[in-house]
Each structure stands twice: as C-alpha cells, then as structure tokens.
C-alpha positions in Angstrom: -106.1 -38.2 36.9 -105.8 -41.1 34.4 -103.6 -44.1 34.8 -101.6 -43.2 31.7 -100.7 -39.8 33.2 -99.5 -41.5 36.4 -97.2 -43.9 34.6 -95.7 -41.2 32.5 -92.4 -39.9 34.1 -92.4 -36.3 35.3 -91.1 -33.9 32.8 -88.0 -32.0 33.9 -87.8 -28.3 33.3 -84.3 -27.2 32.5 -82.8 -24.7 35.0 -80.9 -21.9 33.4 -77.2 -22.0 34.4 -74.9 -19.1 34.9 -72.3 -18.6 32.2 -68.9 -19.1 33.5 -66.6 -16.2 33.0 -63.1 -17.0 32.0 -60.9 -16.4 35.0 -57.3 -15.6 34.6 -55.2 -18.1 36.4 -53.5 -17.0 39.6 -50.1 -17.1 38.1 -51.0 -14.7 35.2 -49.1 -11.7 36.8 -46.1 -13.9 37.5 -46.1 -15.1 33.9 -46.4 -11.4 32.7 -43.4 -10.5 34.7 -41.5 -13.4 33.3 -42.4 -12.3 29.8 -40.9 -8.9 30.6 -37.9 -10.4 32.0 -37.0 -10.6 35.7 -34.1 -8.1 35.3 -36.5 -5.4 34.2 -38.9 -6.2 37.0 -36.1 -6.2 39.6 -34.8 -2.8 38.3 -38.3 -1.4 38.5 -38.8 -2.6 42.1 -35.5 -1.1 43.1 -36.3 2.3 41.5 -39.7 2.5 43.2 -38.1 1.6 46.6 -35.4 4.2 46.1 -38.0 6.9 45.4 -40.1 5.9 48.4 -37.0 6.0 50.7 -35.7 9.3 49.3 -39.1 11.0 49.8 -39.4 9.6 53.3 -35.9 10.8 54.2 -36.6 14.3 52.8 -39.7 14.6 54.9 -37.9 13.4 58.0 -34.9 15.8 57.5 -37.1 18.9 57.0 -38.4 18.5 60.5 -35.2 17.5 62.1 -33.1 19.9 64.2 -30.2 19.5 61.7 -32.4 21.1 59.0 -32.3 24.3 61.0 -28.9 25.8 60.1 -29.2 28.3 62.9 -28.4 25.4 65.3 -25.3 24.1 63.5 -23.7 27.1 61.7 -22.6 29.7 64.2 -20.8 31.9 61.7 -23.7 32.1 59.3 -26.1 32.7 62.2 -24.0 35.7 63.4 -23.9 37.1 59.8 -27.6 36.9 59.3 -28.4 38.4 62.7 -26.0 41.3 62.2 -27.2 42.1 58.6 -30.9 41.9 59.3 -30.6 43.9 62.6 -28.8 46.7 60.9 -31.5 46.9 58.2 -34.3 46.8 60.7 -32.7 49.7 62.7 -32.2 51.7 59.5 -35.8 51.4 58.2 -37.4 52.2 61.6 -35.3 55.3 62.1 -36.0 58.6 60.4 -35.3 62.3 60.7 -38.0 64.9 60.0 -35.6 66.8 57.9 -35.0 63.9 55.4 -37.7 61.2 55.6 -36.9 60.3 52.0 -33.6 58.7 53.1 -35.5 56.2 55.2 -37.8 55.5 52.4 -34.9 54.8 50.0 -33.4 52.4 52.6 -36.7 50.6 52.9 -37.0 50.1 49.2 -33.5 48.6 49.1 -34.2 46.0 51.9 -37.9 45.2 51.9 -39.8 42.9 49.5 -43.2 41.4 49.2 -45.7 41.8 52.0 -43.2 43.7 54.2 -42.8 46.3 51.5 -46.5 46.8 51.1 -47.2 47.1 54.8 -44.3 49.5 55.4 -45.4 51.7 52.5 -48.8 52.2 54.2 -47.2 52.9 57.6 -44.5 55.2 56.3 -47.0 57.2 54.3 -48.4 58.6 57.5 -44.9 59.2 59.0 -43.9 61.1 55.8 -46.8 63.4 56.1 -46.7 64.1 59.9 -43.0 64.0 60.8 -42.0 67.3 59.0 -45.0 69.1 60.5 -44.4 67.9 64.0 -40.6 68.0 63.6 -40.5 64.4 64.8 -37.4 62.1 64.5 -37.2 58.5 65.6 -34.0 56.6 66.5 -34.3 52.8 66.6 -31.7 50.6 68.1 -31.7 46.8 68.1 -31.2 45.8 71.7 -31.1 42.0 71.0 -31.8 39.7 68.1 -31.9 36.0 67.8 -32.2 33.6 64.8 -35.1 31.3 65.3 -34.7 29.3 62.0 -32.4 29.3 59.1 -33.3 26.9 56.3 -31.1 25.5 53.5 -33.1 27.4 50.9 -32.1 30.8 52.3 -35.0 31.7 54.5 -34.3 33.2 58.0 -36.8 33.9 60.8 -35.6 36.2 63.6 -36.9 37.7 66.8 -35.8 41.3 67.2 -36.1 43.4 70.3 -36.0 47.2 69.6 -35.5 50.3 71.7 -37.0 53.4 70.1 -36.5 57.0 71.1 -38.4 59.9 69.6 -37.5 63.6 69.6 -39.6 66.6 68.7 -37.7 69.6 67.5 -34.6 68.1 69.0 -36.1 67.5 72.5 -37.0 64.1 73.9 -40.7 63.2 73.2 -41.5 60.8 76.0 -39.7 57.8 77.4 -38.0 55.3 75.1 -40.3 52.6 73.9 -39.5 48.9 73.5 -40.9 46.7 70.7 -40.6 43.2 69.5 -40.7 41.9 65.9 -40.7 38.6 64.2 -38.8 39.2 61.0 -38.7 36.9 58.0 -35.8 37.5 55.5 -34.8 35.8 52.3 -31.3 35.6 50.8 -31.5 37.5 47.5 -28.2 39.2 46.8 -28.0 40.0 50.5 -30.8 39.5 53.0 -34.1 41.1 52.1 -36.9 41.4 54.6 -40.2 39.8 53.3 -42.4 39.9 56.5 -42.5 42.0 59.7 -44.9 41.1 62.5 -45.3 42.2 66.1 -44.1 39.5 68.4 
C-alpha cells in the first residue's frame, strides 16, 4: 500500500434511506368530524346508540317470561286451549260410515306439515275403516298452553283419550295419547304441527 493511498481519506458509500410515507396527523379524524359539523356527528352517534339499545332490548324481551303471553293473559290462554282442543278432538274422531266428514274438518283446521302428515295417516284410515266398520272417538282429557307468542304462534301439550268401536261394539280398552301441537292464528287457530309428546 502506498503512502498516498494511506493519506487519502476513506470514501464513504451512501446508504440508501427509506422513503418516509406521509402520515396523517393524529387529529385528522377529529378535524374531519369538525368539517362535517359536530351536530351531525352527535346525531349520528345518538342514532347508532339507539339502534344498538333497541336490538339488545328486543333480543332480551324475546327470551323473557313476559314474552310468553300464556303466562300473563289468562283469557287469551283459555280461548286458545278451548279452540285447539276442540279441533284436535274433531280431526282424530271418525265414523266408518262417513270418514269424509273428518277429512273435511281436517282440511279446515290443518296447514303446512301437519296437513301433509295427516293426509298420509288418514289415507290408511279411509281405506280400512269402512271395511272393518271401525269408528274412533277422541276426547281431550287435558290440555295446557306451553307458549303463546306475540306474533300469534301457540304451542300446546294435549292429553287424549281414544275409544274405538267395531261394528258398534268396543274394540279394546281406551287408549291414552299425548301430543305437542303447534298452532298459528290465521282467521282462527290453524294447526301447523303435530308431534307425539
């Protein structure tokens, strides 16, 4: 290495620097709100809060005992129980001499899934009852309203006693049955679901 090279100052290599991105100042959002006007921002905040509280209250009230009208409206409860009980007894009673009467009653009170399920079941009854001279009498022994919602949906438990006759003579001992009945208010109560309890 020569003397002249030692005396010469070291050459600096430039280090590439990162470009600075323009940052928005912290108060940008506050200035934007100020541009819109604080009354508009306040009104927007109040509306959003009201929607949140309203949604929360609706969700709370749906699950509350007060939402079940069966617990707070005795007259309405009695009306629903009497109406649905009479309809259940009618559609599960038939005479071998006129099964069509039961079928007409079922068409008037059943809807949706209950109508489809009943149609399958009653198809067998309609074929066999006249041949075997079978008749069935159904009586509602007890019924209770489990739930009655504000939108006109009722869920009941119904206890049935059923007696069959063959050619006018008793055909075995009476049979007990339990049903969960769902009904909807549609110009009177219409039964939309029937399930064994």
